[in-house]
N, C-alpha and C positions, 0 to 999 in steps of 0.2 A: 620426904617423900626421895625416890635417887631416878635420875634425867633419862632418859630415853637415848639409848645410841641412834647417832647419826647413819649410821650403815645401814643397809635395804638387808630384812633376811632373804635365806636363800630360798627361802619360796619365794617372799616380791621379783625377786632375781630373775627368778625361771617364767613369771608370770609375765612379768612382762616381755618379757624373753619368748612366751611361744604371744602374746598381743604381737609384736614385732615382726613375726614373721610372717603370723595367719595374714597384715594388712602389707604384707614386701616389701617390708624394707630388715635390712641387714644389720641391729646394732652392731657397732663400732669393733667393739672387742670382739667380735665371728672374726672378722675379714683380715687376710693375711695382709706382712705388710707393705705390695706394693697395690693393696687392693679390693683383692678381687678375693670370692664368697671362694672356701676352705670344700663346699661339699660339690663347686661345679667344678674346681680347679679335680676334685677325684674323680670324679665322674670322667670329664675326660681324658685325661690319665685311662683311666677304666679301656676303653677304646683306640685312645690312641697304643695304645700298646699292644693293639693285637689288634691295628689296620696295616702295617708294611706286613708283618710277618702270613698276613691272610689273604696280602695279595698275591703273594712271593708265592705261596702254595698255589696260586690258583694257577700264574703263570708256566706255561712249559717252556721245556729250558731252551729257546727259541727263544723266546720271545722275555726271560729275561738276561740273557747273556743280548739281545739288541738292547735294554732299557740297561743296565747298565754298562756298555757302549758310548752311550748318548749319555750317560751321565760323567763318566770320567774327561771325558772331551768336551762335557760344560765346562770344566774342573777346569781341564787344561789352559782349553782359552778365555780363559776369565780372562777381563785386565785387571790388571793391578790399582786400586784409586787408594 
């Protein structure tokens, strides 16, 4: 009689992943190298990529200029470490 392979079937892996996600645990295989949830990273980038541009569109020319001036002053007056 042939021995069973120790490898898990694709369906078993999928079932284990669904159970882990439902329990609020993220399998190690699904995390990025720095330990973050890739779905959360993607969701955060979606909002982050829109944020600055959307804010700039809402500001008047004077407000935008003042903000840029303040940022430039902060960069130039920063202490070197």
